[in-house]
N, C-alpha and C positions, 0 to 999 in steps of 0.2 A: 714143916708141913706145907706152908703156903709157898715156899720156894719150889717144891716139887710140882705143885699145880701150875705155877708160873712157867717153869721149864717145860712142862707137858704142853701148855698152851702155845708157847713159842715153837716147840717142835712140830705140833700139828699145823700151825699156820705156815711154817716154812715148807713142810711136806706138801700141803695143798697148793702152795704157790709154785713149787717146782713141778708138781704133777700135772698142772694145767698146760695143755699143749699151746704153743705159741699161736697157732691158727685160731684157736677158740677165743683168744684175747683180742684179736684184730677185729675191727669194725667190719660188719658185713654190709657192703654197699652195692647199689645196683641202679639200673635205669629201667623205667617201664613206660611204654608209650601206648596210647589208645584214646578212646572217647570216654568222657566223664559220664558215669551213670548217676552219681549222687554227689553233691557237695554241700557241706555245712561248715560252721565255724570250727567244729571239732575234728572232722574227717572228710576224706574224699575217696570215692570208689571209682575205679577206672577199669573199663573192659578193653583188653588189647584187641588188635585186629584179628588175632587167632582165636578169640573167644574166651581167654583167661581173664578172670576178674580178681583184682587185688584192692584191698582197702588200706589207706594210709592215715595215720594220725596227723593232725595239724596242731602244732604247739601254739599256745597263746602268743599273741603279738607276732604272728608269722608274717613276714614282709618280703619274702623272696619269690615273688611271682613276676616273671619276665615275659615279654612278647617274644615272638620268634626271632627278632633281630638281636636279642640278647642284651640290648642296651636300655630300652625303655621298660619301666616297671608297670605293673598293673595292680589293682586292688583285688581282694578275694571275691568281692561281689561282682567283679567284671567277668568272672568265669562262671559258666552254668552247664547244666546237663546237655550233652551232645557236642560240646566243644572238644577239639583234638588237643591233647596235652602230652607232654613228656615230663615224667617225674623222676628226679634224682633223689634217692632215699637211702637210709641205712637202718640197721636193726640193733644199734648199740645200746639203746635204753631198754633193759630188761627183755630184749628179744622182740619188742614191738616195732613194726615198720612205721617209720615216720618220715614225712616229706622234708627234704632239705631244701629243694628248689622245685618250683613248678614252672614249666615253660609252656605258655599258651600258643600253640601252633595254629590256632584258628584266627588269631588277631588280624593278619593281613586280609583275610577273607570276609570280614564283617567289620563295620565301624563300631568303635566303642563309644559309650555315652560320654559326653563332655561335661 
């Protein structure tokens, strides 16, 4: 009896794995640019120049904030509402958008605190 349940479970698992389209398994990545509406330790909300607003999760210990030159890094508290940013993100974790990289495009226009 337990053998038939095990075989049934294996068959269902294989069927589900084969039935999932390859595109659904791939990470959904993207780029979004605009001005920051809100930023906190947990999320960032950005309004594009076309008026679309998207919110992104920021995972703990997020350290991928760069200035526009792409070389120097910034701290999360260096960016604030009104700054222009470009966000590289994906939706691989349970479909939630989360920032992989934040590029502060305002940095050359205003001095940062030292």
